[in-house]
Each structure stands twice: as C-alpha cells, then as structure tokens.
Wavefront OBJ file of the C-alpha trace (Angstrom):
o trace
v 21.772 91.032 7.977
v 20.658 87.309 10.455
v 16.873 87.396 9.505
v 17.900 87.678 6.202
v 20.223 85.044 6.260
v 17.439 82.622 8.273
v 15.181 83.490 5.313
v 17.334 82.371 2.728
v 18.586 79.614 4.411
v 14.422 78.409 4.500
v 13.477 79.357 0.884
v 16.324 76.761 0.271
v 14.803 74.042 2.544
v 11.739 74.404 1.194
v 11.620 76.411 -2.126
v 14.358 74.146 -3.464
v 12.492 71.252 -2.945
v 9.545 72.149 -4.191
v 10.661 73.789 -7.089
v 12.528 70.192 -8.034
v 8.624 68.708 -7.351
v 7.303 71.598 -9.589
v 9.983 70.627 -11.955
v 9.231 66.746 -12.013
v 5.781 67.664 -12.334
v 6.572 69.584 -15.477
v 8.748 66.936 -17.601
v 7.668 63.814 -15.476
v 7.128 61.336 -18.353
v 6.026 57.609 -17.446
v 7.323 56.255 -20.912
v 10.557 56.460 -18.944
v 9.453 52.782 -17.701
v 8.499 51.959 -20.689
v 11.799 49.813 -21.201
v 11.436 48.099 -18.097
v 7.699 46.907 -19.431
v 8.962 45.871 -22.690
v 11.638 44.061 -21.039
v 9.094 42.505 -18.275
v 6.046 41.767 -20.738
v 8.987 40.581 -23.448
v 10.461 37.856 -20.674
v 6.661 37.102 -19.905
v 5.867 35.877 -23.443
v 8.686 34.909 -24.396
v 7.814 36.797 -27.559
v 9.153 40.630 -28.102
v 6.778 43.171 -27.010
v 6.718 46.785 -27.484
v 5.054 49.778 -26.220
v 4.706 53.276 -27.926
v 3.486 55.265 -24.892
v 2.684 54.949 -21.159
v 0.358 56.424 -18.745
v -0.749 56.332 -15.143
v -3.586 58.429 -13.496
v -2.804 58.038 -9.644
v -6.251 57.719 -7.069
v -7.436 54.899 -4.923
v -8.415 53.559 -8.561
v -5.074 53.518 -10.426
v -5.526 53.888 -13.841
v -2.793 52.751 -16.628
v -2.850 53.013 -20.307
v -0.815 51.726 -22.484
v -0.688 52.825 -26.454
v 0.559 51.169 -29.380
v 1.020 47.636 -27.999
v 2.916 45.065 -30.261
v 3.591 41.418 -29.867
v 5.796 40.170 -32.645
v 6.048 36.760 -34.507
v 8.847 34.564 -32.980
v 12.460 34.982 -34.728
v 12.677 33.885 -38.451
v 9.360 34.319 -39.049
v 7.768 35.650 -42.703
v 8.819 39.287 -42.534
v 5.709 40.063 -44.694
v 2.858 38.697 -42.549
v 1.732 40.991 -39.741
v 2.988 41.110 -35.879
v 0.841 38.190 -34.064
v -0.798 41.390 -31.685
v -1.299 44.661 -32.247
v -3.342 46.993 -29.792
v -3.854 50.504 -30.544
v -4.680 51.586 -26.753
v -4.629 49.102 -23.879
v -6.426 50.351 -20.553
v -6.442 48.429 -16.761
v -8.189 49.940 -13.918
v -6.775 48.454 -10.745
v -8.133 49.036 -7.391
v -4.805 50.076 -5.046
v -6.935 49.538 -1.815
v -8.136 46.266 -2.382
v -4.390 45.026 -3.180
v -2.848 46.785 0.065
v -5.565 45.513 1.975
v -5.975 42.155 1.159
v -3.481 41.343 -1.728
v -6.301 41.108 -3.830
v -5.719 41.976 -7.586
v -8.997 43.490 -8.635
v -9.554 45.116 -12.169
v -12.663 46.793 -12.726
v -11.932 47.463 -15.992
v -10.192 46.482 -18.752
v -10.262 48.095 -22.126
v -9.307 46.776 -25.674
v -8.932 49.453 -28.702
v -8.736 48.124 -31.705
v -7.190 45.063 -31.053
v -5.851 43.024 -33.797
v -4.527 39.071 -33.710
v -2.920 37.287 -36.469
v -2.619 33.393 -35.271
v -0.887 31.696 -37.754
v 1.256 28.282 -38.725
v 3.613 27.622 -41.518
v 3.843 24.546 -43.541
v 6.554 22.750 -41.880
v 4.596 23.324 -38.139
v 5.947 26.433 -36.950
v 3.692 28.291 -34.918
v 3.546 32.238 -33.578
v 1.078 31.527 -31.010
v 3.255 29.478 -28.879
v 3.733 31.527 -26.269
v 6.189 31.267 -23.104
v 4.400 30.402 -19.907
v 5.092 32.648 -16.963
v 7.333 31.649 -14.060
v 5.127 31.491 -11.226
v 6.529 33.504 -7.163
v 5.360 33.713 -3.846
v 3.608 36.777 -4.706
v 1.538 35.387 -7.594
v 0.587 32.428 -5.751
v -0.578 34.125 -2.771
v -2.816 37.090 -5.186
v -6.385 36.228 -6.386
v -6.701 38.264 -9.030
v -10.563 39.270 -10.325
v -11.207 40.946 -13.531
v -14.805 43.128 -13.877
v -16.293 44.496 -16.960
v -14.257 43.784 -20.282
v -14.654 46.272 -23.144
v -13.478 45.760 -27.042
v -13.788 47.906 -29.509
v -13.411 46.713 -33.171
v -11.264 43.721 -32.644
v -10.434 41.630 -35.430
v -8.063 37.709 -35.795
v -6.798 36.264 -38.720
v -6.293 32.638 -38.426
v -4.373 31.158 -40.797
v -3.571 27.201 -40.233
v -2.499 25.352 -43.199
v -2.420 21.887 -41.461
v -6.101 22.142 -40.367
v -6.598 24.140 -43.568
v -7.949 26.881 -41.840
v -8.186 30.055 -43.413
v -10.870 32.354 -41.576
v -11.348 35.777 -39.636
v -13.020 36.642 -36.568
v -14.637 40.375 -35.710
v -14.866 40.684 -32.105
v -16.704 43.518 -29.938
v -18.535 44.542 -27.224
v -22.061 46.025 -26.470
v -23.363 47.961 -23.746
v -22.227 48.227 -20.504
v -23.228 46.565 -16.855
v -25.340 44.119 -16.018
v -26.696 44.217 -20.291
v -22.897 43.989 -21.552
v -21.820 41.573 -24.330
v -19.127 40.056 -26.183
v -20.217 39.372 -30.085
v -17.818 37.377 -31.828
v -18.368 36.405 -35.122
v -16.838 33.888 -37.751
v -16.201 33.471 -41.689
v -13.847 32.089 -43.932
v -12.942 28.064 -44.497
v -11.913 25.610 -42.049
v -10.698 21.351 -42.882
v -11.148 23.345 -46.169
v -15.234 23.683 -45.837
v -16.901 26.702 -45.512
v -17.432 27.956 -41.443
v -19.636 30.643 -40.192
v -20.005 31.136 -36.448
v -21.591 33.339 -34.197
v -20.778 33.790 -29.925
v -22.598 36.021 -27.276
v -21.309 36.158 -24.188
v -21.605 38.127 -21.003
v -19.131 40.600 -20.790
v -18.826 40.871 -17.222
v -15.980 38.344 -16.234
v -15.133 36.657 -12.598
v -16.780 40.032 -10.930
v -20.195 38.107 -11.501
v -21.380 36.664 -8.221
v -22.640 33.384 -8.009
v -26.464 34.828 -8.691
v -25.413 36.376 -11.909
v -23.621 33.474 -13.845
v -21.994 34.184 -16.997
v -23.867 33.464 -20.207
v -22.550 32.013 -23.626
v -25.168 31.314 -26.692
v -22.992 30.176 -29.508
v -23.400 28.308 -33.239
v -21.729 27.375 -35.651
v -21.714 25.583 -39.231
v -18.262 24.033 -40.661
v -19.355 22.537 -43.802
v -22.290 20.321 -42.990
v -21.722 20.392 -39.292
v -23.762 22.138 -37.211
v -23.177 22.976 -32.985
v -24.450 24.698 -30.985
v -23.671 25.644 -27.213
v -25.877 27.697 -24.652
v -26.141 28.095 -21.102
v -24.035 29.754 -18.127
v -20.808 29.687 -16.224
v -20.942 30.979 -12.933
v -17.072 31.377 -12.994
v -15.724 31.817 -16.710
v -11.975 32.701 -15.286
v -11.323 29.383 -13.332
v -14.325 26.827 -15.646
v -16.031 26.620 -12.649
v -19.703 25.757 -12.282
v -20.628 25.237 -15.966
v -24.055 24.512 -16.884
v -23.977 24.050 -20.548
v -25.479 22.118 -23.436
v -24.000 21.545 -26.325
v -25.750 19.842 -29.619
v -23.841 18.500 -33.017
v -25.064 17.501 -36.004
v -23.630 16.636 -39.179
v -23.782 13.620 -41.847
v -20.268 12.427 -40.918
v -18.598 12.467 -36.984
v -15.138 12.174 -39.354
v -15.596 15.627 -39.888
v -15.061 16.746 -36.177
v -11.493 15.202 -36.604
v -10.106 18.987 -37.302
v -13.048 20.556 -34.859
v -11.850 18.667 -31.975
v -8.247 17.954 -33.229
v -8.613 14.227 -32.052
v -8.966 11.149 -34.938
v -12.415 10.020 -35.642
v -13.165 6.898 -37.908
v -16.117 7.955 -40.737
v -19.667 7.500 -39.630
v -23.274 7.699 -40.888
v -25.132 11.121 -40.703
v -25.532 11.730 -36.523
v -27.244 13.912 -33.808
v -26.088 13.863 -30.260
v -26.594 16.344 -27.356
v -24.521 16.711 -23.668
v -24.162 18.766 -21.092
v -20.980 19.371 -20.763
v -18.961 20.315 -17.793
v -15.555 21.455 -16.258
v -13.393 19.001 -14.293
v -10.645 20.886 -13.473
v -8.190 23.115 -16.058
v -9.064 22.954 -19.075
v -10.304 19.501 -18.504
v -13.884 18.862 -20.066
v -16.639 16.217 -19.192
v -19.515 15.653 -21.969
v -21.810 14.076 -19.520
v -25.079 12.627 -20.522
v -24.237 12.355 -24.163
v -26.842 10.955 -26.029
v -28.173 10.849 -29.818
v -27.954 8.420 -32.420
v -25.476 7.799 -35.382
v -27.054 6.030 -38.209
v -29.152 3.140 -37.076
v -27.804 3.394 -33.619
v -28.717 4.509 -30.394
v -25.404 6.081 -28.814
v -25.334 7.244 -24.692
v -22.624 8.004 -22.740
v -19.524 10.293 -21.056
v -16.638 11.645 -22.768
v -13.811 13.022 -20.847
v -11.123 15.523 -22.435
v -8.015 16.673 -21.665
v -6.341 19.344 -24.371
v -3.664 20.362 -21.571
v -1.547 17.391 -21.982
v 1.789 17.302 -24.084
v -0.604 14.949 -26.813
v -4.165 15.874 -25.907
v -6.140 12.941 -24.236
v -10.229 11.425 -24.675
v -11.336 8.769 -22.827
v -14.668 7.555 -23.721
v -17.289 5.603 -22.120
v -20.361 4.700 -24.404
v -22.482 2.439 -24.720
v -25.604 1.298 -27.631
v -29.061 -0.403 -26.800
v -29.580 -1.225 -30.499
v -26.282 -1.316 -33.046
v -26.461 -1.853 -36.745
v -22.576 -3.300 -37.025
v -22.783 -1.087 -40.357
v -22.500 2.105 -38.835
v -19.664 1.179 -37.181
v -17.966 -0.431 -40.584
v -15.403 3.139 -40.684
v -13.818 1.943 -37.590
v -12.080 -0.751 -40.236
v -11.783 1.508 -43.242
v -15.151 0.648 -44.966
v -17.999 2.660 -45.685
v -20.308 3.210 -42.986
v -23.950 2.973 -43.248
v -26.377 2.001 -45.496
v -27.954 3.486 -48.303
v -31.068 3.834 -46.820
v -29.724 5.123 -43.847
v -31.845 8.569 -42.681
v -29.724 11.468 -43.736
v -27.729 10.220 -46.187
v -25.762 12.626 -48.490
v -25.831 11.941 -51.943
v -22.167 11.255 -51.757
v -22.381 9.014 -49.058
v -25.099 7.289 -50.706
v -22.954 7.282 -53.864
v -19.803 6.104 -52.048
v -21.785 3.076 -50.164
v -22.803 1.662 -53.268
v -19.094 1.914 -55.211
v -18.236 -0.202 -51.468
v -21.050 -2.493 -52.489
v -20.525 -2.701 -56.261
v -16.977 -3.360 -56.089
v -15.658 -7.000 -56.454
v -13.750 -6.966 -53.068
v -15.361 -7.246 -49.655
v -12.337 -6.642 -47.156
v -11.341 -2.584 -46.877
v -8.452 -1.423 -48.420
v -8.979 2.069 -46.794
v -5.302 2.860 -45.595
v -4.557 3.996 -41.839
v -3.091 7.416 -41.727
v -0.684 6.770 -39.713
v 0.353 10.526 -38.567
v -3.220 10.731 -37.195
v -3.078 7.943 -34.954
v -0.014 10.222 -33.237
v -2.522 13.392 -32.721
v -3.465 12.216 -29.178
v -4.099 9.216 -26.695
v -7.721 8.084 -26.349
v -8.983 5.575 -24.261
v -12.568 3.813 -25.207
v -15.224 1.484 -24.048
v -18.144 0.864 -25.978
v -20.670 -1.618 -25.308
v -23.661 -2.686 -27.667
v -25.915 -4.526 -25.927
v -28.157 -5.316 -28.765
v -26.809 -6.242 -32.525
v -29.585 -5.943 -35.444
v -29.580 -7.810 -38.449
v -31.999 -10.750 -38.873
v -29.309 -12.595 -40.500
v -26.364 -11.692 -38.306
v -25.553 -14.364 -36.009
v -24.233 -12.048 -33.175
v -26.569 -10.392 -30.065
v -23.430 -8.111 -28.861
v -20.387 -5.982 -28.595
v -18.099 -5.219 -26.386
v -15.072 -2.963 -27.202
v -12.478 -1.925 -24.621
v -9.800 -0.182 -26.782
v -6.331 2.425 -26.224
v -4.487 4.223 -28.253
v -1.151 5.487 -26.808
v 1.134 7.283 -28.265
v 0.385 5.813 -32.139
v 0.238 2.077 -30.662
v -3.603 0.732 -31.113
v -4.277 -1.758 -27.757
v -8.237 -3.637 -28.086
v -8.686 -5.750 -25.338
v -11.214 -6.749 -26.097
v -13.298 -6.983 -28.767
v -15.657 -9.614 -28.300
v -19.079 -10.272 -29.943
v -22.163 -12.389 -28.120
v -23.085 -15.834 -29.664
v -26.033 -17.086 -27.999
v -24.572 -18.242 -24.637
v -21.309 -18.181 -26.158
v -18.726 -15.304 -27.380
v -16.080 -14.837 -30.122
v -13.298 -12.955 -28.407
v -9.917 -11.158 -29.365
v -7.244 -9.130 -27.999
v -5.343 -7.183 -30.701
v -1.839 -5.032 -30.725
v -1.191 -2.755 -33.333
v 2.054 -1.379 -33.351
v 3.378 1.325 -36.116
v 6.149 0.072 -38.329
v 7.634 2.781 -40.698
v 4.827 3.123 -43.083
v 2.696 0.566 -41.768
v 1.238 -1.267 -38.474
v 2.813 -4.492 -37.609
v -0.212 -6.906 -35.508
v -0.722 -9.176 -33.350
v -4.201 -10.584 -32.742
v -5.338 -13.807 -30.520
v -8.535 -15.292 -30.339
v -10.931 -17.809 -28.785
v -14.422 -19.158 -29.628
v -16.065 -19.681 -26.109
v -18.535 -22.303 -26.257
v -20.324 -20.409 -29.651
v -23.739 -21.391 -29.639
v -24.076 -23.565 -32.925
v -28.162 -22.780 -33.066
v -27.919 -19.456 -33.114
v -25.428 -19.075 -36.185
v -27.529 -21.885 -37.960
v -30.512 -19.370 -37.266
v -28.620 -16.872 -39.372
v -29.090 -18.829 -42.023
v -32.731 -19.176 -41.852
v -32.424 -22.788 -43.751
v -29.968 -24.949 -41.470
v -31.088 -25.693 -37.224
v -28.214 -26.727 -35.049
v -27.170 -27.146 -31.168
v -24.216 -27.206 -29.484
v -21.225 -25.049 -28.431
v -17.995 -24.085 -30.254
v -14.812 -23.548 -28.588
v -11.189 -22.909 -30.525
v -8.322 -20.751 -30.080
v -6.468 -19.226 -33.081
v -2.917 -16.640 -33.525
v -2.333 -14.314 -36.466
v 1.009 -12.320 -37.016
v 0.630 -9.595 -40.021
v 1.537 -5.963 -40.901
v -0.118 -3.873 -43.593
v -1.438 -0.310 -43.797
v -4.973 -1.548 -44.390
v -7.523 -4.785 -42.927
v -7.264 -6.047 -46.462
v -3.534 -5.891 -46.572
v -3.320 -7.125 -42.982
v -5.209 -10.057 -43.910
v -3.569 -10.502 -47.286
v -0.118 -10.901 -45.340
v -1.177 -12.757 -42.352
v 0.207 -15.945 -40.852
v -0.616 -17.695 -37.632
v -3.550 -20.897 -36.984
v -6.874 -21.605 -35.911
v -7.427 -24.717 -34.236
v -10.822 -26.575 -33.220
v -11.851 -29.591 -31.657
v -15.447 -30.845 -30.795
v -17.565 -33.822 -28.945
v -21.474 -33.412 -29.089
v -24.420 -31.856 -30.781
v -26.231 -31.908 -33.577
v -27.425 -30.117 -36.803
v -29.978 -29.906 -39.725
v -30.112 -33.127 -41.535
v -30.530 -31.245 -44.498
v -27.154 -29.363 -44.424
v -26.011 -32.723 -43.700
v -27.806 -34.397 -47.030
v -27.334 -31.593 -49.493
v -23.397 -31.613 -48.838
v -23.584 -35.371 -49.688
v -26.190 -35.165 -52.833
v -28.721 -37.328 -51.232
v -31.798 -35.837 -53.123
v -34.158 -38.346 -51.398
v -33.517 -37.727 -47.636
v -32.855 -34.148 -48.741
v -36.404 -33.973 -49.530
v -37.882 -35.734 -46.607
v -35.444 -33.267 -44.949
v -37.271 -30.493 -46.586
v -40.785 -31.955 -45.274
v -39.474 -32.413 -41.391
v -38.354 -35.681 -41.270
v -36.317 -35.872 -39.655
v -35.065 -32.397 -38.832
v -31.687 -32.650 -37.095
v -28.857 -35.423 -37.048
v -26.690 -36.055 -33.901
v -22.701 -35.034 -34.019
v -20.711 -37.536 -32.682
v -17.477 -34.689 -33.166
v -15.667 -32.831 -35.207
v -11.893 -31.486 -35.892
v -10.243 -28.415 -37.317
v -7.174 -27.568 -37.983
v -6.654 -24.797 -39.952
v -2.975 -23.003 -40.971
v -2.341 -19.369 -42.514
v 0.709 -18.087 -44.408
v 0.861 -14.834 -45.951
v -2.891 -14.988 -46.330
v -3.480 -18.179 -47.691
v -5.558 -20.101 -44.937
v -4.875 -23.668 -46.195
v -7.099 -27.127 -44.137
v -5.278 -28.829 -42.631
v -7.145 -31.177 -40.945
v -11.329 -30.966 -41.195
v -13.223 -33.870 -39.973
v -17.387 -34.578 -39.134
v -18.565 -37.438 -38.206
v -22.622 -37.067 -37.678
v -25.414 -40.085 -37.458
v -25.632 -39.484 -41.267
v -22.484 -39.421 -42.506
v -18.829 -38.670 -41.879
v -17.738 -35.457 -43.920
v -14.197 -34.667 -44.952
v -12.777 -31.141 -46.414
v -9.927 -29.724 -48.126
v -8.738 -26.642 -49.955
v -7.450 -23.374 -48.729
v -9.187 -19.570 -48.634
v -7.283 -16.649 -50.283
v -7.504 -13.475 -48.330
v -4.975 -11.997 -50.533
v -7.309 -11.972 -53.220
v -10.529 -13.103 -51.667
v -11.073 -16.228 -53.265
v -12.101 -19.595 -51.542
v -11.336 -23.452 -53.029
v -12.851 -25.478 -50.360
v -13.813 -29.444 -51.548
v -15.936 -31.015 -49.148
v -17.242 -34.738 -49.109
v -19.899 -36.355 -47.001
v -19.265 -40.215 -46.885
v -22.990 -42.126 -45.791
v -23.270 -44.368 -43.395
v -26.348 -46.278 -44.482
v -27.660 -46.791 -47.921
v -30.391 -44.088 -49.520
v -31.514 -44.151 -52.644
v -29.835 -41.085 -54.620
v -27.329 -41.152 -52.801
v -24.377 -40.421 -54.462
v -21.429 -39.209 -52.484
v -19.346 -36.734 -54.332
v -16.797 -33.486 -53.807
v -18.976 -30.699 -53.217
v -16.569 -27.673 -54.309
v -16.878 -24.281 -52.858
v -15.190 -21.363 -54.767
v -15.951 -18.197 -56.143
v -15.120 -15.031 -54.323
v -15.977 -13.579 -50.701
v -18.590 -11.652 -52.376
v -20.079 -14.256 -55.028
v -19.292 -17.360 -53.499
v -20.406 -20.463 -55.508
v -21.160 -24.480 -54.634
v -20.938 -26.988 -57.382
v -22.328 -28.710 -58.743
v -26.250 -28.203 -59.095
v -28.029 -24.705 -58.846
v -30.336 -26.187 -55.961
v -27.504 -26.612 -54.164
v -25.938 -23.439 -54.732
v -29.054 -22.102 -53.549
v -29.915 -23.759 -50.384
v -25.909 -23.583 -48.875
v -25.292 -19.994 -50.290
v -26.276 -18.343 -47.572
v -24.151 -20.971 -45.186
v -21.078 -20.349 -47.482
v -21.986 -16.611 -47.173
v -21.745 -16.849 -43.295
v -18.492 -19.270 -43.695
v -16.940 -15.988 -45.426
v -16.621 -14.705 -42.094
v -16.765 -17.553 -39.642
v -15.406 -20.410 -42.073
v -16.006 -22.813 -41.418
v -18.350 -22.289 -38.671
v -21.298 -21.983 -41.108
v -20.310 -25.223 -42.628
v -19.908 -26.856 -39.767
v -21.804 -28.314 -37.005
v -20.726 -28.357 -32.932
v -17.449 -28.268 -30.772
v -17.551 -28.141 -26.979
v -14.351 -29.037 -25.018
v -14.250 -30.725 -21.206
v -17.780 -31.742 -21.166
v -17.169 -35.084 -19.968
v -14.598 -38.025 -20.151
v -16.958 -39.754 -22.393
v -17.781 -37.307 -24.737
v -14.106 -36.568 -25.097
v -13.720 -40.493 -25.886
v -16.224 -39.652 -28.621
v -13.805 -38.032 -30.862
v -10.530 -40.036 -30.069
v -10.325 -41.809 -33.242
v -11.001 -38.943 -35.403
v -8.573 -36.641 -33.265
v -5.939 -39.359 -34.203
v -6.939 -39.311 -37.996
v -6.860 -35.550 -37.805
v -3.218 -35.151 -36.260
v -1.847 -37.488 -38.801
v -3.548 -35.908 -41.545
v -2.621 -32.151 -39.941
v 1.218 -33.770 -41.128
v 1.686 -33.953 -37.193
v 0.746 -30.654 -36.211
v -0.614 -30.656 -32.606
v -4.564 -29.837 -32.400
v -5.417 -28.397 -29.355
v -6.813 -31.013 -26.378
v -9.633 -30.069 -25.476
v -9.204 -29.570 -22.121
v -6.501 -26.967 -22.532
v -9.296 -25.235 -25.034
v -11.999 -24.595 -22.726
v -12.627 -21.867 -21.133
v -15.288 -20.070 -19.275
v -17.516 -17.560 -20.378
l 1 2 3 4 5 6 7 8 9 10 11 12 13 14 15 16 17 18 19 20 21 22 23 24 25 26 27 28 29 30 31 32 33 34 35 36 37 38 39 40 41 42 43 44 45 46 47 48 49 50 51 52 53 54 55 56 57 58 59 60 61 62 63 64 65 66 67 68 69 70 71 72 73 74 75 76 77 78 79 80 81 82 83 84 85 86 87 88 89 90 91 92 93 94 95 96 97 98 99 100 101 102 103 104 105 106 107 108 109 110 111 112 113 114 115 116 117 118 119 120 121 122 123 124 125 126 127 128 129 130 131 132 133 134 135 136 137 138 139 140 141 142 143 144 145 146 147 148 149 150 151 152 153 154 155 156 157 158 159 160 161 162 163 164 165 166 167 168 169 170 171 172 173 174 175 176 177 178 179 180 181 182 183 184 185 186 187 188 189 190 191 192 193 194 195 196 197 198 199 200 201 202 203 204 205 206 207 208 209 210 211 212 213 214 215 216 217 218 219 220 221 222 223 224 225 226 227 228 229 230 231 232 233 234 235 236 237 238 239 240 241 242 243 244 245 246 247 248 249 250 251 252 253 254 255 256 257 258 259 260 261 262 263 264 265 266 267 268 269 270 271 272 273 274 275 276 277 278 279 280 281 282 283 284 285 286 287 288 289 290 291 292 293 294 295 296 297 298 299 300 301 302 303 304 305 306 307 308 309 310 311 312 313 314 315 316 317 318 319 320 321 322 323 324 325 326 327 328 329 330 331 332 333 334 335 336 337 338 339 340 341 342 343 344 345 346 347 348 349 350 351 352 353 354 355 356 357 358 359 360 361 362 363 364 365 366 367 368 369 370 371 372 373 374 375 376 377 378 379 380 381 382 383 384 385 386 387 388 389 390 391 392 393 394 395 396 397 398 399 400 401 402 403 404 405 406 407 408 409 410 411 412 413 414 415 416 417 418 419 420 421 422 423 424 425 426 427 428 429 430 431 432 433 434 435 436 437 438 439 440 441 442 443 444 445 446 447 448 449 450 451 452 453 454 455 456 457 458 459 460 461 462 463 464 465 466 467 468 469 470 471 472 473 474 475 476 477 478 479 480 481 482 483 484 485 486 487 488 489 490 491 492 493 494 495 496 497 498 499 500 501 502 503 504 505 506 507 508 509 510 511 512 513 514 515 516 517 518 519 520 521 522 523 524 525 526 527 528 529 530 531 532 533 534 535 536 537 538 539 540 541 542 543 544 545 546 547 548 549 550 551 552 553 554 555 556 557 558 559 560 561 562 563 564 565 566 567 568 569 570 571 572 573 574 575 576 577 578 579 580 581 582 583 584 585 586 587 588 589 590 591 592 593 594 595 596 597 598 599 600 601 602 603 604 605 606 607 608 609 610 611 612 613 614 615 616 617 618 619 620 621 622 623 624 625 626 627 628 629 630 631 632 633 634 635 636 637 638 639 640 641 642 643 644 645 646 647 648 649 650 651 652 653 654 655 656 657 658 659 660 661 662 663
C-alpha cells in the first residue's frame, strides 16, 4: 500500500507537469502574442499595425514569421484608398547565439513575400508616409544590427503626390542567391507632369558583406527629357559609408530637376554634368568633382546636400572658367541661353525668340515665393572670364544665401578692367512680393574697358560711385518699376575718344578728323553726376563733364517702369571749329531700341554707346571718375562740383574721399 502511494506521488510530481507540458505544446499558439506585437509596432510607427498570424521556430537560428501584416493610413485618411503597406508574409532569421554572446543583432535573412505599398499625399499636403520615429533606449544604443540576405518576392509600390505631379508605380523583386543575388526595381508612370521610367539593379546582400565585396548599384532614370545614371559600389549601404559612385545628369533645363531634388532651381540652357557621390554622415551627401557644361558655360565645384533637416539644406561652391551671361538669365527671370546654344529644344528656341521679339528688355517672370521656402541654400559662384565681344565685364563673383525664404546677396560683383561694380542685396518676402534693398558701389571702374565694348570709342581712367535702391515687387521688372533711391558720382582726370565728344556737339569737321585718327582722345578734367530714383523714374539731378574740347551738360530721365529713355545732352565747344553747331542731342526710344536725334549718322555711330548706357547709364556716354587720387586733381572739379550741387537743388553730392574704396 505504501509502495502504491509512493508510486502515485512520483507519478503526480513527474507525470502531471509532463502532461501539462504536452498539453501546452499541443494547444500553444504564438498568435497569443499578436496583441503585444501589434501594440509595440503601432507605438513605434505611430500608426496602427496588425498581424494575421505569428509563427516562431526556436533554435540557434530563431525564425520568426508574420502573416498578413498591415500598416494603416493615418486617421482621417480617405477610406477608399489602400493602406500604407501590406505584406503577405514577413520572415526574419535571428542568430540567438550572437545576441547572447556579443549583444549583436545578426539577421542572416529577411524575406518579404508580396509586399505592396501605397505612398500618397492629399492635395492639401497631408501625407500617409510620415511615420513616428521609434524612441531610443540604452539597449538599442548598445546593440549593433547586421542584416544579411534580403529576399523580396513580387513587391509593388504606388506613389501619388499631387504637389509633385507624381503618379507612378514600382515593381520590386530579388533574383538569385548568395553572392550573385540582386535586387531589381522598375519604375513607370509620371513625375513632375512628365513621363518617368527607371531601373535600378543592386546587390541584395546588405551589411553582412565585407569591404572586399561592396554593395553594387547600377541605376538609370528618365524623367521627360532629363536623364540620370548612377553606378558604382557602397561598402556599407545601411550606414551609408564607403561610397564609390558616379552620377551623370543631362537634359535641356536644370529647372526640370527641381522636383527630383527638392530644391528651387532657375531655368537653364541644356546641361550635361557628372559628379562623384560621397556620404557625409547620415543622409548628407556630397557631390564632389562636380563638372560639365550649362549652355555655353563650363561649370565645376562641389555641392553638399542635407535632406534630413526640417528644411533641406544645400551648399554649393561652384566656378566657371568661361561663362556666357546669357546662360545665367534664368536667375533674374529671363529666358536663358541663345538660339545657337547646342542642344536647345524647339520650345526653348521659341521662348528665346519670343523674348527677343518682345518690346521689353527687363524680365517680368513672377517669383514663386512658396518655392523659396522649400529649402535653405548657400551658393558661392565665381566666373573667371565672361564671354562676349560687346560685354564690358570681365569676371563675376556671387555669394548668396536663401534661408527661410529670405535672399541675401553679399555680394554680386562684376570685374571691369582694373575695377569692379559691386552690389549687396537683401530680399525679404512680404505678402505676395519681395521687399528689397540694394547697395551699389562702382569701385574704380575701368573706362578703357567700358569704351572698348562699344568698338567705336576709346577712353582711359577709372569711375567710382555709390548708390542705394529700395523697392518691392514680384519680378525684376516690377521691382525696378517701383524703385526709389539714388546714385551719385564724381571724378577728376582721365580721357576718352574725341570722336564721342565731337559727335555729341555735332562738330562734323572735328569728327571727320577724329575718324581719321587726329586727335584720338581728349582729356577729361572732371565729371559730376547725381541721379535720383523715385517710383521707377530715374531723373538727372546733375550731369556735367568738362573735357579738353568742350563742356557737356545733361538732363532728362529714364523710365524704368515703361523702359523708355528721355535724355538731353548738350555740348558747348571751348574753341571755334568749322561745322560747329552746338545743339541738344536727344537720346530717346526704349531700352531695346534707343535712338539719338538729330542725324542718322549720329544715331548709327552712337547707338553702341547708348545700348551700353541702358545697362550702365550714363557710363557709356561719360568719361572717367576717380576719387581720392590727389588734392590737385580734386581741385580741378571744384567749380563743377559747386555748380552741380547748386543745379541739383541743394542735394548733397558725395565728397571724393567718402566714395573712394580700395578694390
């Protein structure tokens, strides 16, 4: 009896737990953990996550499989749309021994069967793909993650983003196994309102590859007429380290890249550029050895991009050895390039033709203020040599910042012979317009260089001056049409072509001698200029030139709003000459079609100077300005300076020393 009791007790102590274990094994379901997994994943993503079934295979390599995984759209999203993501089956293999020994999360395999994603935005900007970032803990910070083979079977994605005019699909799948495994992505649809097709082939093995077997990538993309190619290798694609990639982009207009890169880019002529791509930590990229051509200009330098900030940020340090200013017209709202620029499309040629046929010279393309807030940009550009036989500019330097929609230019400077024209500008969004202030300096501008651009006149000396303009508007034309400010100038010494002086005074006899080379130049004793600007009307307060041949006085105004010129120039000869007929010369017409009256001959020979004067009025019609050279030279201007101040209605003209600046 006692033996029976002992046997029963032993059976109870051993058998009952065994039966319970057997029963638990028979009825155990890993699905019991689904609510815990769902809540944890939902909290991490900030989005409801549901799983249909959960399977776990225990062992040294733990195999976890989730069936029918769904990631929902945010609350309030249209019910008719599919969820953000669905996965028929998601499998991950985890090396338990590696985690126990080294706290490393080694995942030899991630297999995704039939994943489907729906990435979209509503017209008012609500996005379904903005997920909450998972919070960091001490455990996660001390755990390294390594992923091995990635397998994707029949994956698709649909992207619909109205603000980018994007509606395209992706097909995603992996091919092969081991070292030969590849991931392939095909794209087709529309982007930025233009057809988009693309293909990317990369290695499917991720961070478990060693540095001797970097991850390869070969991608090509066509978005409308723009073509992009990226190929090379990445040593650690998960950490974005060790890139050896080459990027090539070509197309008819860099402005078409705006939606691809997320930064505002002005219109350009056809371009073809290449670059090496380097990672600078996180999502930051560097385009190194960036080089190629834009229109007739070469371009080179470095571009750094940080898309991870609240507003993406780009920094560009670029330069050109030879630059055609027509290629930069898009930066001021004009039509860039020329009809002869290689690669111009018919549409671009037609737009350039329409711009040339227009009666207006100043660009009136409105500034898109929302585009200015897309990103922050910092640009430094240097053009070593400006092309153009009739352009009196030698080189160009631009330093500009775009931060939170505000544009600061500090400076834009053009070299003119041994001097330069420099401007600093600050443009701030104000409602639907930009409010701007510009400070201008003429620093010892080389008159010989200005006169050489006319191919008619000669000169020597240096011009200095200063001015300030305040305005507001939504285009360059509107800003100049609303501008208020002034420009003041003064000078002592120099010379210019006697032909210019004689023609302005209708001294036909001396003009003929000048045309034959005698005399070639006349000295300029002094020049005084004071120009006021009010609501786009630039009036001549004082304009006096004292030369060795004559004294020139000027008056009138230039209407920047209607682009019309109304100037009067009168020359009084200091000596009698045959044919001398002192009279007014009327400079009129429009910026595009200036005229000089009377006399067709005068108009023809002076047209080049007047055309130059449209851009640098009245520099093309005037000799030299030079400040602070010597006390004796300053005294030469004394009488004219007094007269100019009196004729300017008491407005103060700058003292020579106050406007002198070192280059």
